[in-house]
N, C-alpha and C positions, 0 to 999 in steps of 0.2 A: 504494500499500500504506500501511496505517496500522500503526504500530508503537509499542508501549507500551514505556517506557524506565525508568520507575519506579514501583515498587510502592508501596501504600499499607496501612499497617496488617500485621497477621499473619492468616493462614489465610482466616477467614471475609471480613473485609473486602477482602482481595485478590481472592478469588473475585468478591466484590459489584462491585469495581472492574472486572475484567476482563469479566464478563458483559455488563454493560450496553454497554461499547463493542463487544464482538465481537456481540452481537445486532443493534446497528444495521449494523455492516458486513455481517453475512450479509443482511440485509433490502435492502441496498443494493449487493449484490455488490462489496464492497470487500475484496481481501485484507487480513488482520489476522495480524498476528504479536505476541505477548506476550513480549519479550525478558527478562522478570523472572522468568519460571517455571522458569528454569533449576534452582531448588532444590526445586521443588515437581512437576516434570513426572514424576518417578519414581513418583509415587503413581497416575498415570492410564495408560491403555493406549494413548492416541493417540500417534504418532509426534512426537517433539519435536527441533528442530533445536538442538543445544547448542552446535555451533560458530557457527553463525549468531547465536545470542544473545551469545556471547562477543565476537564481531566487533562486533556494534551496541552492546552497552553499552560498550567499550572506545573506539570511535570516538566515542559520543557524550560520555562524559567529557572525551576531549580535544579535541573541537570545543566543548565548553561552556568549557573552562578558556582556550581562546584566543578564545572569543567569535565564532566564526563559524559557528554554527549557528543555525537556527531552529525553535523547537518550541512546541505549544501546551499551556497548562497549565490543567487544567480546575479552576480554584480557585474559582469561583464558579457556585453553581447557577442563579442568575438569569438568566446568560448561556447558556442551554441552546440555543436557537434559533441563536445565533453558532457555539457549538462544532459543532453539526450540520453547518452550512454549512462549517466548517473539515474536518470528517471526510469529507464528500463530495469534497474535493478529492483525496482517496486513490485516487480511481479511475483518475487518470492521473499521479500524483506521490507521491513519498514524504513521508507526513506524520508526524512525531513528535510523540508526546504523553504526557504525566503527568497527575498530580491526581485528584482525588477527585470532582468536582462533576458528572460527566457522569451522565445518567439515562435510561433508556428501559424503563421498567416494563412497557409494552403488549408491547415486543419480547422482552423477556425470557421474558415469558409465552407469547407466539406460538411462540417457539423451544424451549419448556422441554424438550419430547421429547429433541430433539437434544441440547441441552446438558445434560440429565441423563445420558444415555448418555455423553457425551464425558468428563464430569468426575465421574462415580461411580467411585470407586476400588473395585477388586476385592481389595484387600488386608484381610485379616482375622487372628483369633488364635483361640487356644482358648477366651479368655474370651468371644469374640463369640457363638460356636456355644453355649457353656453357657447364657448370658443369652437367646439366640433360643429355645433349648429350654424354658428354664424360663417364659417368659412366655406360651408357648402354652397353659399350663394356666389362664390366666386369660381372662375375658370382655373386659376392657378394660385397656389398658395405658396408664397417665398418666405421660408424661414430665416431669420438672421439671428445667429449666436453670438453676442458679445460677451468677451470674457476679458477683464482688464484688473480687476481686484489684486488677484495673486500674480498676475503677468507683469505689474509694473516693476516688480523686482527681479523676475525669474529671468536670467540671460541678458541683465542689463535694461530689461524693459523693452526688448527689440521686438516682442510678439504682442505688446499692448498696443494695439492699432486704436488712432485717434478718430473722432467722429467724421473727419473729412474723408478717410477712407472707406468706411462704412457707407457714406454718402455716395461716394465715387461708384462704388459696386452696385449700389441699388439702383442709382440713377441709369448706369449703363445696362445694367439687366432689363429695367424698364423699357429701354430703346429697343432692344432685342425683340420684347413683346408687346409691340404699340397696340395690337389689336384685341388683347386680351384683357379680361377683367381680372385684376390681380389685388389680393390682400396681401400685405406684409405682416408676419408674426414674429415679434421680437422675442428673444430669450437673454436675458442680461443678469450678470451678478451684482449690478449696481443700478442707480436710477439713470434713466436715459434723458438727456436734455435735448427736447426735439428743436429748440432754437438753434442748435450747432448741427444736430443731426437731420439732415433734410431727407424726407420721405415721401416721394411725388405719387403716393398712393394710399388707399386706406389701409389702417394698421390696428394691430391689438398687439398689447404687451402682456405676455404671461407672467403671473407672479406666483407660479406654483414651485413645489419642490421638484427637485431634479428628476426624480421617478415618474412624475406626471409630464415634465417637461418631454422626457423621451417619448412619452406616448403620442404627445401633440407633435414633436418633431416628425414623427412616423406618419403625420397628415399631410406633410409637406409635399409639394412636388420639387421644390429645389430648397437648396440650404446653402447659406453664405456664412462661415465661420472658420473657427481653428481646426488645426489638425487633430483635435481631440475627437471631432465629428467623424474621422474615419473609422474607428473602432466600432463605436455605435451603429455606424451606418451599416458595417457588416453583418451585425446580429441584430439590432433592435428596431431597426426600421424597415419600412416596406421600400419599394424601388424609388430611388429619389436621384437628382443630380447635384454634386456638392461642388462648391467652389470654395476650396481651402485656401484662406489667405496667406498662408505661409507660402504657397506657390505662386500666388498673384496670376491665376489662369488668365492668359491674354484674350479670352473670350469674353470676358466680362469688363475689361479696361477700357 
């Protein structure tokens, strides 16, 4: 069995970390348990063993303190082949893992239907249904994901795009869809100042938790946002076209 004992990041990053390891384990018939999901499992419908998670985390902390436990730390993406070999040992022994550096993109895509069903939350609220009913009136739903709060310091703030950048992408998208009835659905980790962010269309702003926003993003035909969209796009959303700001797709400039 492979057991994940330490999470990485919040929400999306934790799912990202989990899905790559789990997809690899599924493909190789290796039992897998994420002991760090004890505070997120309530979002999903699959059964989760909270007691087992508690015992594993407690055991890991004690054993790590006394230095008598071996675990694999996925801290270097260049060591992918080595990590795969270490995970394969989980077929006949306990393999404890942590870290951010394991990737299995092809396998995440291969098992996307299963993973989407497992990790799609059924939790909604009144605003979710109000937005869903409103966007049905339009031909195209353009989602815009704005993330700046933590990105202002990450890598020197080079991914904290300003309002002018979002305005540019939205405006040029509108030019490509001149004859369509469009609504823009904004998702943001901070208040949006529409005096500086120009939106030449009807718009709504979601004020929901991330797990409801994921479902609303799945209602969008197009998404503009950060690279973090690429993973949920593989697993949680329906078919859509994404413009990742990091790559500055020339189609939308």
